[in-house]
N, C-alpha and C positions, 0 to 999 in steps of 0.2 A: 222297177215296175211300181206304179203308184199303189200304196196300201190304203189310201183314203182319197175319195173324190168329194170335194166340197163344192156345191153350186150355190153361189150368192147372187144377190140382185143389185148390188152396188159396189163400187170399188173400195171405198173406205172400210165398209164392213167386211168385205172379202179379205182385204189385207190384214185387218185386225184379227180375223179368225185364223188366218194362216200363221200368224205370230204365236197363237196358243199352241199349235202343233209343233212349231219350231222349238218352243220351250221344252218339249218332250224329246228333243234331239232328232226330230224328223225333218227332212229337207222339204220345204214348202215353196211352191212357186204359184203366183197368180197370173192367169192368162185371160184373154178375151175371146177372140174369134175361134171358129172351129178348127181352122188349120193349126193354130197353136195348141189346141186341146190334143189333137192327134200327134203333134210333134213332141210334146213334153210328157205324155202319159207314161212313157217307159223310162223317163229320166229322173223322176223325183219320187219322194215318198208320199207327199201330199200334193195333189193337183187341185188348186183352187180356181174355179171357173167363175168369172164375173159376167153374167148375162146382161147386166145393166137394164133389167126388165121391171124394176119396181113401179115405174109409172106407165107401163104398157097395159093394154087390155088383157083380161085373163086368157083369152085364146092365143094371143101372140106370145104371152109369157110362157104358156104351156108348151108351145112349139119350140121356143128357144131352149128351154130346160130339157125337153125331151131330146133335142138334137145334141146337146152337150153330153147328156148321159149316154146316148147311143155311141157317140164318137169316142168317148173315153174308154169304152170297153169294160171288161170284167174287173171289178175292184172289190176287195174284201169288205169295205165299209163305205156306204154312200151317205152323205150328210147334205140335207137341204138347209142351208143357212137362211134364217129369216131375220128381219129387222128386230131390234130389241123391243120395239113397240108394235110389232106385228103389222106394219104398213106394207102395202104392195099386194102381191098375189100369192100368199102362202098356200092356200088350198089348191089352186090350179097347178102351181109349180110342184107341190108334193105329189099330186096325181101323176104328173109327167114322169117323175122319178119312179113311182110305184108301177106305172104301166110298163116302163122299160124293163124293170127287173122281172115283172110277171111274164113278159114276152120272152125274156132271155132265159128265165129259170122257171118253167111252167110247173114243176113239181115242188118248188120251194114254198115254205110258209113265210110269207112276207108280211111284216107288221111294222108299224111306225110308233116310235116313242117321241111324243111332242113335249119337249122340255125347254121352253123358251127362257127360263129364268137365267139371269146373269147377275148373281148376287153382288159381285164386285162393282157393278155399274148401277146398283140400286133397283134392279129388275127382279121381281119375285112373282111366284104364282101360288095363290092360296085359295082353296075351295074352287079351283078351276078358273079363278079370275086372275088376270095378269095385271100387276101393279107396277107403277113407277114411283119409287120412293114412298111406297105404302098407299098410293092413290090409284084407284081403278082407271084403266086407260080412257074410258069415256068421260072422265073428269079432268083429263090433262089436255095439253095443247094439241096432241095428235088427233083429238076428236074434231078439230077444226083445221087440220092440215089442208092446204089449198090443193094439193095433188092427190093425196091418199088419206082422206079422213077415215079414222077407225071408228066403226059403228057399234062395236061390241067390246066389252071387257072380258067376257068369257072366251077362252081360247077355242073351245069346241065350236062356239058360234061363229068365230072369225073363220075357222077352217070350213065349217059347214056351209057358209055362204057361197063357197066355190067348189067344194068337193062333196061327192056323194058317198064317200066311204064312211062307215060307221065309226063313231067315236065313243070313248069311255073316259072316265076320270079316276085318277089314283090320288087319294086324299093325303094330306100332309101327315096325319097321325099314322097312316100305314108306312109312309116313307121313314118316319122317325123310329119305327120298330125294327128297322134294319133290312139287309138284303134278303133274308129268308122270307120275311113278311111280304116284301115287294115281289119276289119271285112267285110266291103263292098267289098273290092278287093278279099278277099278269097272266098266270096260267088259267085262272078262273074267268078272266075277262074275255068275251068273244069279240071285242071291238077290233077293227082294223087299225085305228089310231087311238093310242092311250095318252091322254094329257096328264102329266105328272106334276104335282105340286112340289115346290122347292123354294126355300128362302135362304139357304146358305150353301157354300161349296160342298160341305159334307153330304148334303142331300143329293147333289148331282152324282157324287161318287157312289152313294148307296144304290141309286137307280141303275147306274152303269154296271156295278158289280152284279146285281140281279140279272140284268139283261145279258151280260156275258155268260152267266151260268146257264140261262135258258138257251142261248145260242149253241152252247156245247151239248147240253143235255136233251133239248127238244128240237134241235136243228132249226131254230127260228132265224130267219134272215131279217135283221133289223135295219130300218131306215131311221136315222136320227133327224128330227126336225128341231133345230135349236138356234140360238143366237151366238153360239161360239163355244162356251166352256163345256157343255154337256157332251158334244161330239168328241172333243179332245179327251174327256174323261172316259168315254166309251172306247175310244181307240186304245187307250192305255190298258183298260180292263180286258180288252180282247187280245192283248199281247202283241199288237201291231208294232213292229220294229223296223228301223232302217234296213233296207235290203242289203245284205252282206255285212251287217254290223251287229256285234253283240251288245247287250244292254250295258250301259256305262255304270260303273260303281263309284259312289262317292262316300268318303269317310268323314264323319263330323265329330268334333271334340268340343264339348260344351261344359264350362265350369260354373256358370251362373245357376242359382237355385231360386231365383225370384219367381213370383206368380206370373209375371209377364213372360219369362222364359218358358215356364211350364206350359202356358197356353200356346206359345209358338211351336213348341216341340209336339204338342198334341195335334196341331194342325198338320205337321209333317207326317204323322202317322196316318191320318185319314186321307190326306191328299196324295202322298207319295208312297205309302206303305213302308215308311221308315221303321227300322228296328233299332231300339235303344237298349244298351246294356248299362246297368246302374253301377256306379262306383260307390262303395260304402265309405262315407267320409270318416267314420270312426276307425276303420281298419282297411284302408285302400289296398286292394289286391289286383295288380295289373294282370296276373295270370288268369284269374277268374273272369275278368272282363274280356280278355282276348279269347277265351274259350267260348264265351257267349257270342262274340262277333263272328268267330269261325262258324258256329252253328247257324247263325242267321244267314251268312254268305252261302253256306251249303244248301240252305233251303230256298235260295234264289233271290234274297233281298238285294236290292241295288243301292239302297240308301242305308248305311250302317252308321251307328253313332254310339258314343259313350257320353253319359251325363252323370252328374253327381246326384245321388239319391237324397231326398229331403231328410232332414234330421227328424228323429222321432219326436212326437209331441212331448213338450216339457223340456227339451234340450235347449241349450243356450242358442239364442237367435243369431249371435255373431260369433263365428269360430275364432279361437285364439290364433295368433300368428303362426305358431308351430303347426297346428292342424292344417291351416290354409297352405303352408309351404309343402306339407306332405301330399296334399291333394294335387297341387300343381305339378309336383315331381311325378306323381303317378300318372296324371293325364299326359304329360310329355312322354313318359316311357311307353304308355299304351300307344300313342301316336307313332312313335319311332318303330315299335315292333309290328304294329298293324300295317303300316305303309310297306315295310319290308316283306311281310308275309302275304298280305291280301292284294297288294299292288293296285290300289284304287286309282282311278283316272283323275280324281280331284279330291281336295281336302278342304274342309270348312272348319274354322275355329271361331268360337264366340267368346268375346271377352279379351281385352287388350293383354292382360297378363298371360292368358292361355295361348293366344296367338304368338306372343314373343317366346314363350317356353317351348312351344311346338316347333317354331322355326329354328330355334337353337338346337333342339334335340335331333332334328333332321339334318343338321350340319350345313344349313343354307347360309349364304352370305347376306341375303336380304330378299326383298319382295319386289317384283316388277309389276307396276300398276298398269292395268289395262282399261278398266271401266268402273263406274260407280253403279252398283245394282240398285241401291236406294241410299238416301242420305246416311253417311257414316257406315256404309256396307260396301266394301271395295273388293273387286275381283282382279286377279292377275295370275302370276306364277312365281314359283321360287327361283332364285338365281344362285348359282354356285352350289358346291357340295354334291353328294351322291344322288340327290333327287332334283337336280337342276331341270327346270321346265315343268315341274309338277304344278298343275292348275291348283290355285289356292284362293279362297275367299275368306274375308274376315268381317266380323260385325261386332259392334259394341254390345255388351250383354243387356243393356237397358234400352236398346235402340229398336225402333220399328213397331208396327202394329202386329196383330195376330198372325199375319201371313209373311212376316219378314224372313224368318228362317226358311220357310218353304220357298220363297222367291230366290234366296241365295242358293239353295240346294238345286232348284230347277235350273238356274243359270249355269251352275257348275256341271250338272249332268248333261245339259245340251252342249256345252262347250267341249267336254271331253268326248262326247259322241261324235261331234263334228271333226275333232282332231283325229279320232280313230278312223273315220271314213275318208278323210282327206277332202279336197275340193270337190264340190258337186259338178259333175260333167254335164252342164246344160248349155254350154256356149255353142254358138253356131259353128 
């Protein structure tokens, strides 16, 4: 049964959005006509419906989206996917989704979170204004689009041109104060549609965490109006999982202590809820680290990792060879014992020396290469030894931007979830 229904207005955007859910390990399929909507609604985790309605009149677009939402039936989360530059019929199509849910669930508190920001694509929302690479929409090429010129930079104005529902705005300073502040602001707002500022992926996660809390505590039925990443973040915060599948666990072993690595690991905490146990470089104790990993797993964390704690201020910036060797041996021992005890579905190692030591400690013959996640970050599986077939990804310690570790871990998590579930039964 579908956990998420995404309704998009063009094929490329619909497919790109489906890929974001696939990274969470959810099985996503994009379909077109209503017969396909009915056919696949019970076969996938995420049903993405492309109505191809971007260039239609508002009335025709409304009818198409309403028909799609009605045909798909009851779904825990409904997402109205909008263009990253708000072209098309976002207000009319949102009304169609909201009207269907209101008719189906007359007692429900139905509200919309409009979060069109897509930070990785240079789309952000600040002060209620939607920006492309920092430039308001009406000062970009979309203002002169021959099919769908955008007349407003303010998101609420774009929606208000087609929808009669009330709108409010959630400012960036509130979002930056965290989920508690966002939840309080959402509770206070009487608006049907709340437009949320966001300039980075962490902001999307903050709003999603607050929305999930209100869904549980206040029984609010949220509609997500977004360009892709916020809906996926909300699905994760709502705990939507592949039907019949348990959350996949990934173990990470990281030896680098550079600023780049620390930034990458911080992103995994905000984006994936990763839990990191620190290995003391002065006195590496595998037993203490394993105890921390056990505790995190018992609390439900699905991304677990060990990293080397930074040296105290004033310590030597370059460790002596003996200390480096002890750290490497400890990381390899932690990996060996953690894999045996916690049985992760996938393993991530950062740093060439760390990857080699972990592979040796696990008794593997080598590494079967399957794909390149990003330059110099490779995914595949171990071959030979007691853990033959274990999904494995490696990345150079100084490789990639701020989201490089997140991307590797997401790839592994999705891969081991798909392996657990087996082939998706969607064939004719």
